[in-house]
C-alpha positions as CSV (number, residue, x, y, z in Angstrom):
1,M,0.0,0.0,0.0
2,R,1.5,3.3,-1.1
3,K,1.4,6.2,1.4
4,S,0.4,9.7,0.5
5,Y,2.4,12.7,1.7
6,T,1.7,16.5,2.1
7,L,3.4,19.1,-0.1
8,V,5.6,20.2,2.9
9,E,6.8,16.6,3.4
10,N,7.6,16.2,-0.3
11,L,9.5,19.5,-0.3
12,K,11.4,18.6,2.8
13,F,13.0,15.8,0.9
14,I,13.2,17.5,-2.5
15,I,14.7,20.9,-1.7
16,P,17.6,19.9,0.7
17,S,18.5,16.9,-1.6
18,L,18.6,19.1,-4.7
19,I,20.8,21.6,-2.9
20,G,23.1,18.7,-1.8
21,I,23.3,17.4,-5.4
22,L,24.0,20.9,-6.8
23,L,26.8,21.4,-4.2
24,F,28.5,18.0,-4.3
25,I,27.7,16.3,-7.6
26,V,26.7,18.7,-10.4
27,P,29.8,19.7,-12.4
28,I,30.2,23.4,-13.3
29,K,32.5,24.7,-16.1
30,T,35.2,27.1,-14.9
31,E,38.4,28.5,-16.4
32,G,40.4,25.5,-15.2
33,G,37.9,22.9,-16.5
34,F,35.0,21.2,-14.7
35,T,34.6,21.2,-10.9
36,I,31.8,21.2,-8.3
37,P,30.4,24.2,-6.3
38,I,31.9,22.8,-3.0
39,A,35.4,22.9,-4.7
40,I,34.7,26.5,-5.9
41,L,33.8,27.6,-2.4
42,A,36.9,25.8,-1.0
43,N,39.1,27.6,-3.6
44,W,37.5,30.9,-2.7
45,V,38.3,30.4,1.0
46,Q,41.9,29.4,0.2
47,D,42.4,32.5,-1.9
48,K,40.9,34.8,0.8
49,L,42.8,33.2,3.7
50,A,46.0,32.3,1.7
51,D,48.4,34.1,4.1
52,Q,46.8,32.8,7.3
53,L,45.9,29.2,6.5
54,S,49.3,27.7,7.4
55,F,49.1,29.4,10.8
56,I,45.4,28.3,11.3
57,M,46.2,24.7,10.5
58,M,49.3,24.7,12.8
59,M,47.0,26.0,15.6
60,I,44.3,23.4,14.9
61,I,46.9,20.7,15.1
62,I,48.5,22.1,18.3
63,I,45.1,22.6,20.0
64,T,44.1,19.0,19.0
65,A,47.3,17.6,20.6
66,V,46.8,19.6,23.8
67,L,43.2,18.6,24.2
68,T,44.0,15.0,23.4
69,I,46.7,15.0,26.2
70,F,44.1,16.7,28.5
71,A,41.5,14.0,27.7
72,R,44.1,11.3,28.5
73,I,44.9,12.9,31.9
74,I,41.2,13.3,33.0
75,G,40.1,9.9,31.6
76,R,37.4,8.8,29.3
77,A,34.6,8.6,31.9
78,R,34.9,12.4,32.6
79,L,33.9,13.1,29.0
80,E,30.7,11.0,29.1
81,K,28.4,14.0,29.0
82,T,29.8,15.0,25.6
83,P,30.1,11.8,23.6
84,F,31.2,13.7,20.5
85,F,34.3,15.1,22.3
86,Q,34.8,11.8,24.1
87,N,35.2,10.0,20.8
88,L,37.2,12.8,19.1
89,L,39.7,13.4,21.9
90,H,40.0,10.2,23.9
91,V,41.9,8.1,21.3
92,S,44.4,5.2,21.6
93,W,48.0,5.8,22.7
94,F,49.2,5.4,19.1
95,W,47.0,8.3,17.9
96,T,47.7,10.4,20.9
97,I,51.5,10.1,20.1
98,A,50.7,10.8,16.4
99,R,48.9,14.0,17.3
100,V,51.7,15.2,19.5
101,V,54.3,14.4,16.8
102,A,52.1,16.2,14.3
103,A,52.0,19.3,16.6
104,V,55.8,19.3,16.8
105,F,56.2,18.8,13.1
106,A,53.7,21.7,12.4
107,I,55.7,24.1,14.6
108,M,59.0,23.1,13.0
109,V,57.6,23.5,9.5
110,Y,55.8,26.8,10.2
111,F,58.9,28.4,11.9
112,K,61.4,26.5,9.8
113,I,63.1,25.0,12.8
114,G,65.4,22.0,12.6
115,P,66.6,19.9,9.6
116,E,65.4,20.9,6.1
117,A,64.1,17.3,5.6
118,I,61.2,18.3,7.9
119,H,60.4,21.8,6.7
120,G,61.7,21.6,3.1
121,E,59.6,22.6,0.1
122,D,59.0,19.0,-1.0
123,T,58.2,17.7,2.5
124,G,56.8,19.8,5.4
125,Q,55.9,22.9,3.3
126,L,54.1,20.7,0.7
127,L,51.8,19.6,3.5
128,L,51.4,22.6,5.7
129,D,51.5,25.3,3.0
130,S,49.6,23.4,0.3
131,L,47.7,20.2,1.0
132,L,46.5,21.2,4.5
133,H,45.1,24.5,3.0
134,V,43.0,22.3,0.6
135,L,41.9,20.1,3.4
136,F,40.9,23.0,5.6
137,A,38.7,24.6,2.9
138,V,37.2,21.3,1.6
139,F,36.4,20.1,5.1
140,L,34.8,23.4,6.1
141,F,32.2,23.3,3.4
142,A,31.9,19.5,3.0
143,G,31.4,19.2,6.7
144,I,28.7,21.8,7.0
145,F,26.8,20.7,3.9
146,L,27.2,16.9,4.2
147,P,23.9,16.5,6.1
148,L,22.1,17.7,2.9
149,L,23.3,14.5,1.1
150,M,22.9,12.2,4.1
151,N,19.9,13.3,6.3
152,F,17.1,14.2,3.9
153,G,16.5,10.9,2.1
154,L,18.8,11.1,-0.9
155,M,20.9,8.1,0.3
156,E,17.7,6.1,0.8
157,M,16.4,7.0,-2.7
158,F,19.7,6.2,-4.4
159,G,20.2,3.1,-2.3
160,T,17.0,1.6,-3.5
161,L,17.5,2.5,-7.2
162,S,21.2,1.3,-7.3
163,T,20.9,-2.0,-5.4
164,K,20.2,-4.0,-8.5
165,F,23.7,-3.5,-9.9
166,M,25.8,-2.5,-6.8
167,R,25.0,-5.8,-4.9
168,P,25.8,-8.3,-7.7
169,L,28.8,-6.4,-9.2
170,F,30.5,-5.0,-6.1
171,K,28.8,-6.7,-3.1
172,L,27.8,-3.3,-1.8
173,P,24.6,-1.5,-0.8
174,G,23.0,0.8,-3.4
175,R,23.7,3.9,-1.3
176,S,27.4,3.5,-1.9
177,S,26.9,4.8,-5.5
178,I,26.5,8.3,-4.1
179,D,29.9,8.1,-2.3
180,A,31.5,7.1,-5.6
181,L,29.8,9.9,-7.5
182,A,30.8,12.5,-5.0
183,S,34.4,11.4,-5.1
184,W,34.5,11.1,-8.9
185,I,33.2,14.6,-9.6
186,G,34.2,16.2,-6.4
187,D,37.2,14.9,-4.4
188,G,38.4,11.5,-3.0
189,T,38.4,13.1,0.4
190,I,34.7,13.8,0.2
191,G,34.0,10.2,-0.6
192,V,36.0,9.0,2.4
193,L,34.2,11.4,4.7
194,L,30.8,10.4,3.4
195,T,31.7,6.7,3.8
196,S,33.1,7.2,7.4
197,K,30.0,9.1,8.4
198,Q,27.6,6.5,6.9
199,Y,29.6,3.7,8.7
200,E,29.4,5.6,12.0
201,D,25.7,6.1,11.6
202,G,25.2,2.3,11.1
203,Y,24.4,2.2,7.3
204,Y,27.5,0.2,6.2
205,T,29.1,-2.9,7.7
206,K,32.8,-3.0,8.5
207,R,33.5,-4.8,5.2
208,E,31.3,-2.4,3.1
209,A,32.9,0.7,4.7
210,A,36.4,-0.7,4.1
211,V,35.6,-1.6,0.4
212,I,34.0,1.7,-0.4
213,G,36.7,3.8,1.4
214,T,39.6,2.0,-0.4
215,T,37.9,1.2,-3.8
216,F,35.3,3.9,-4.5
217,S,36.9,7.0,-3.1
218,V,38.2,7.7,-6.6
219,V,40.4,10.6,-7.6
220,S,38.4,13.5,-8.9
221,I,38.3,14.6,-12.5
222,T,39.8,17.9,-11.4
223,F,42.9,16.4,-9.8
224,S,43.3,13.9,-12.7
225,L,43.6,16.9,-15.0
226,V,46.4,18.3,-12.8
227,I,48.2,14.9,-13.0
228,I,48.1,14.5,-16.8
229,D,49.1,18.2,-17.2
230,Q,52.1,17.5,-14.9
231,V,53.5,14.9,-17.3
232,G,52.9,17.1,-20.4
233,L,50.0,15.1,-21.9
234,G,47.1,17.5,-21.1
235,H,45.8,17.1,-24.7
236,M,45.2,13.4,-24.0
237,F,42.9,13.9,-21.0
238,L,39.9,12.0,-22.4
239,P,41.7,8.8,-23.3
240,F,43.7,9.1,-20.1
241,Y,40.6,9.4,-17.9
242,L,38.8,6.6,-19.8
243,T,41.9,4.4,-19.1
244,V,41.7,5.2,-15.4
245,L,38.0,4.4,-15.3
246,V,38.5,1.0,-17.1
247,A,41.4,0.0,-14.8
248,G,39.5,1.3,-11.7
249,L,36.4,-0.7,-12.6
250,V,38.3,-3.9,-13.0
251,A,40.0,-3.3,-9.6
252,A,36.6,-2.5,-8.1
253,L,35.2,-5.9,-9.3
254,I,38.2,-7.9,-8.0
255,M,39.2,-6.2,-4.7
256,P,36.0,-6.9,-2.7
257,R,36.4,-10.6,-3.5
258,I,40.0,-11.1,-2.2
259,P,41.7,-10.5,1.1
260,P,42.2,-8.3,3.0
261,L,38.8,-6.7,2.1
262,S,36.9,-10.0,1.8
263,R,37.9,-10.9,5.3
264,K,36.4,-7.9,7.0
265,A,33.5,-8.6,9.3
266,D,30.0,-8.1,7.9
267,T,28.9,-6.5,11.2
268,Y,27.9,-2.9,11.8
269,V,29.6,-0.3,14.0
270,N,27.6,-1.5,17.0
271,E,28.6,-5.2,16.2
272,Q,25.1,-6.1,15.2
273,A,24.7,-8.1,11.9
274,T,21.3,-7.0,10.7
275,E,21.4,-5.9,7.1
276,I,19.9,-2.5,6.0
277,E,16.8,-3.4,4.1
278,E,17.0,-2.3,0.4
279,K,14.5,-4.9,-1.1
280,V,11.4,-3.5,-2.9
281,P,8.1,-4.8,-1.4
282,E,5.1,-5.8,-3.4
283,G,3.0,-2.9,-4.8
284,H,6.1,-0.8,-5.4
285,N,8.8,-0.4,-8.0
286,S,12.3,0.8,-7.2
287,L,11.5,4.5,-7.8
288,T,8.2,4.7,-5.7
289,Y,9.7,2.7,-2.8
290,G,12.9,4.7,-2.9
291,Y,10.9,7.9,-2.9
292,E,8.8,6.7,0.1
293,K,11.9,5.7,2.1
294,A,13.4,9.1,1.3
295,I,10.5,11.1,2.6
296,E,10.3,9.0,5.8
297,R,13.9,9.8,6.4
298,A,13.5,13.5,5.7
299,K,10.5,13.6,8.1
300,K,12.9,12.8,11.0
301,E,14.8,16.0,10.5
302,S,13.0,18.5,12.6
303,S,15.5,21.1,13.7
304,F,17.6,23.7,11.8
305,F,19.7,24.0,15.0
306,Q,20.4,20.2,14.9
307,F,21.4,20.5,11.2
308,I,23.9,23.3,12.0
309,K,25.2,21.5,15.1
310,E,25.8,18.3,13.1
311,G,27.6,20.3,10.4
312,I,29.9,22.0,12.9
313,Q,30.7,18.7,14.5
314,N,31.5,17.2,11.1
315,V,33.9,20.1,10.5
316,L,35.7,19.7,13.9
317,D,35.8,15.9,13.4
318,M,37.5,16.4,10.1
319,W,39.9,19.2,11.1
320,M,41.0,17.7,14.4
321,G,40.7,14.0,13.5
322,V,42.4,14.1,10.1
323,A,44.8,17.0,9.9
324,P,47.2,15.7,12.6
325,V,47.3,12.2,10.9
326,V,48.1,13.8,7.5
327,M,50.8,15.9,9.1
328,A,52.4,13.1,11.1
329,L,52.2,10.1,8.7
330,G,52.3,12.1,5.5
331,L,55.5,14.0,6.5
332,V,57.3,10.8,7.5
333,A,56.3,9.2,4.2
334,L,57.4,12.2,2.2
335,I,60.8,12.4,4.0
336,I,61.4,8.7,3.2
337,A,60.5,9.3,-0.4
338,E,62.7,12.4,-0.8
339,Y,65.7,11.5,1.3
340,T,66.2,7.8,1.1
341,P,66.5,5.3,-1.8
342,L,63.8,3.1,-0.3
343,F,61.3,3.6,-3.1
344,Q,64.0,3.1,-5.7
345,W,64.9,-0.3,-4.1
346,L,61.2,-1.2,-3.8
347,G,60.8,-0.5,-7.5
348,V,63.6,-2.9,-8.6
349,P,61.3,-6.0,-8.8
350,F,59.1,-4.2,-11.3
351,I,61.9,-3.6,-13.8
352,P,61.7,-7.1,-15.4
353,L,57.9,-6.8,-15.4
354,L,58.0,-3.4,-17.2
355,E,60.6,-4.7,-19.7
356,L,58.4,-7.7,-20.4
357,M,55.5,-5.4,-21.1
358,Q,57.8,-3.4,-23.4
359,V,57.6,-0.1,-21.4
360,P,60.4,2.2,-22.5
361,Y,62.7,3.5,-19.8
362,A,61.7,0.6,-17.5
363,E,64.3,1.4,-14.8
364,E,63.3,5.1,-14.5
365,A,59.6,4.1,-14.5
366,S,60.1,1.5,-11.8
367,Q,61.2,4.2,-9.3
368,T,57.8,5.8,-9.6
369,I,55.6,2.7,-9.1
370,L,55.6,2.5,-5.3
371,I,56.4,6.1,-4.4
372,G,52.8,6.9,-5.0
373,F,52.1,5.4,-1.6
374,A,53.6,8.5,0.0
375,D,51.8,11.0,-2.2
376,M,49.9,10.6,-5.5
377,F,51.5,13.6,-7.0
378,L,55.1,12.3,-6.6
379,P,55.1,9.7,-9.5
380,S,54.1,12.4,-12.0
381,V,56.6,14.8,-10.6
382,I,59.4,12.3,-11.0
383,G,58.1,10.7,-14.2
384,A,57.7,14.1,-16.0
385,T,61.4,14.0,-17.0
386,I,61.2,10.7,-18.8
387,D,61.4,11.1,-22.6
388,A,58.9,8.5,-23.8
389,E,55.3,9.8,-23.9
390,I,53.8,6.2,-23.4
391,T,55.8,5.8,-20.2
392,R,54.7,9.1,-18.8
393,F,51.1,8.2,-19.7
394,I,51.4,4.8,-17.8
395,I,53.0,6.5,-14.8
396,A,50.2,9.1,-14.6
397,A,47.4,6.6,-15.0
398,L,48.8,4.2,-12.5
399,S,49.3,6.9,-9.9
400,V,45.6,7.8,-10.1
401,T,44.3,4.2,-10.0
402,Q,46.4,3.2,-7.0
403,L,44.1,5.4,-4.9
404,I,45.9,4.8,-1.5
405,Y,48.4,7.6,-0.8
406,M,49.4,8.5,2.8
407,S,49.6,12.2,2.4
408,E,45.8,12.4,1.9
409,V,43.4,9.4,1.3
410,G,45.6,7.0,3.3
411,G,45.9,9.4,6.2
412,L,42.2,10.2,6.0
413,L,41.3,6.5,6.1
414,L,43.5,5.9,9.2
415,G,42.2,9.0,10.9
416,S,38.6,8.0,10.2
417,K,36.5,5.3,11.9
418,I,36.6,3.1,8.8
419,P,38.1,-0.3,9.9
420,V,41.3,-0.4,7.9
421,S,44.8,-0.7,9.4
422,F,48.1,0.5,7.9
423,K,49.0,-3.1,6.9
424,D,45.7,-3.3,5.1
425,L,46.4,-0.1,3.2
426,V,49.9,-1.4,2.1
427,L,48.4,-4.6,0.9
428,I,45.5,-2.9,-0.9
429,F,47.9,-0.4,-2.6
430,L,50.1,-3.3,-3.9
431,L,47.1,-5.3,-5.1
432,R,45.7,-2.3,-6.9
433,T,49.1,-1.8,-8.5
434,V,49.4,-5.4,-9.7
435,I,45.8,-5.5,-11.0
436,T,45.7,-2.1,-12.8
437,L,49.2,-1.9,-14.3
438,P,48.8,-4.6,-17.0
439,I,45.4,-3.0,-18.1
440,I,46.9,0.5,-18.3
441,V,50.0,-0.8,-20.2
442,L,47.7,-2.7,-22.7
443,I,45.6,0.4,-23.4
444,A,48.7,2.6,-23.6
445,H,50.1,0.4,-26.3
446,M,46.9,0.7,-28.2
447,L,47.0,4.6,-27.9
448,F,50.7,5.1,-28.7
């Protein structure tokens, strides 16, 4: 039996959801290509606060470390009245130390104290003066407006419509298609944040959250354009991005079916194992049932104050939970990449494989294969000097399909509640490399 709803109930789902779609998913043409309104707002804030953002991010990281130590001293029980701050500040010893290390690093980079390895242009300054500026601005607007995508029925609607292909193909609920879409057009970080929030709210199991966070938080169209320009092949953007999509799709089909992702528990954040219902009952089709579920969800949102409160909590959660992780782990990874031959050594086993696949300059290319784990931009920076266009194309495409890089998405995943460990991320990165490399090389040989 279908229910009937008032005009106000219909509009309560339609208006916030349309605004959410407009902000996060609808691409807008700008001078630099296509992007989404959230990214435009983020860029505007970065421009306006350009001279202050490094200082602001340093202060956020320092305040986080101080409050985390304070929470450790007074104990978890004393924070029971504010569960949000209890979860944000009372973290494990590992993350407590990571936040303190991040604060020390941030001070050293900002004031250029100590060895250049820490505050150099390609290490500390790359993070504090560039990447963390982006994260500050993206988190500010993504955090405030995320409830528009999540709380007014859009997830329920998309979930019901997408289940038919998401379950059989990727072993995922339909609502995960929105995460992928927001990443693809917007930013991988937005996808991770969406996934983490959905997992915390009990909509994804541990396995689903891990699969979506590491497989569907794809690199945005905007950043892919930056990568292909970096290797001097901007004119080949369309074949490049289609190559990335094909390789990424194959990886998305395989990764959920093999360890470590296949071994994650199919239980929810509260350890219960009841699946979120996405089946369509009799008397409905996918569209009508999805619409009904969407309106029922939107009806639960009753307070504008609650919407603002949740938005501010999202922003604090992202700034204080993620920025220190990116600063601490990202900087260590970048120092290793810049000042040690570790990634060159790790690339040696790939030389015979690249030679077998007839990739020119196999030795030079091998050095870029695993360095992407530190930062996705590093392979294209190093590979830009290689003479062969086909090799530069392969390096750029591989760096985008590997997805897991510690200076952003990797750090984000570890800082979020998504149940993946550092060891999982290393394994997933290697598996994605092995799966996508032959596909990229095959397509590259067809193109060049």
